[in-house]
C-alpha positions in Angstrom: 1.6 46.1 97.6 1.0 42.4 96.9 3.7 39.8 96.6 4.1 37.5 93.7 5.0 33.9 94.0 6.3 31.2 91.6 4.8 27.8 91.7 8.0 25.8 91.1 6.2 22.5 91.2 4.4 23.4 88.0 7.6 24.7 86.3 9.6 21.5 87.0 8.0 19.3 84.2 8.3 22.1 81.7 12.0 22.6 82.6 12.7 18.9 82.4 11.2 18.7 78.9 13.2 21.7 77.9 16.4 20.0 79.1 15.5 16.8 77.3 14.9 18.7 74.0 18.2 20.5 74.5 20.1 17.3 75.1 18.5 15.8 72.0 19.7 18.7 69.9 23.2 18.4 71.4 23.3 14.7 70.6 22.1 15.4 67.0 24.7 18.1 66.6 27.4 15.8 68.0 26.4 13.1 65.5 26.4 15.5 62.6 29.8 16.9 63.7 31.2 13.3 63.8 29.9 12.6 60.3 31.3 15.9 59.0 34.7 15.1 60.6 34.8 11.7 58.9 33.8 13.2 55.5 36.5 15.9 55.9 39.1 13.2 56.6 38.0 11.4 53.4 38.2 14.6 51.4 41.7 15.3 52.8 42.9 11.9 51.5 41.4 12.7 48.1 43.0 16.1 47.9 46.4 14.7 48.9 46.1 12.0 46.3 45.2 14.6 43.6 48.1 16.8 44.7 50.4 13.9 44.3 49.1 13.1 40.9 49.3 16.7 39.8 52.9 16.9 41.0 53.7 13.7 39.0 52.0 15.1 35.9 53.9 18.4 36.3 57.2 16.5 36.6 56.4 14.5 33.5 55.4 17.6 31.6 58.7 19.2 32.5 60.6 16.2 31.3 58.8 16.3 28.0 59.3 20.0 27.6 63.0 19.6 28.3 63.2 16.8 25.7 61.4 18.9 23.1 63.6 21.9 23.9 66.8 19.8 23.5 65.5 18.3 20.2 65.0 21.9 18.9 68.6 22.8 19.5 
């Protein structure tokens, strides 16, 4: 039965390139994640602003409704 051997010196450049590619993908994903986090923060501000406006409008609507209800009495 023969033994098999691995020529590690020939694998090293391939492994180095694979690690470089993996690091590039990680870097790209980190950048994308940062951009998405910033966009999420912007959207959260918009949603909070819209919620505040909606509450103000709802309060104004209630005042108008009460005024109309009182005038019908």
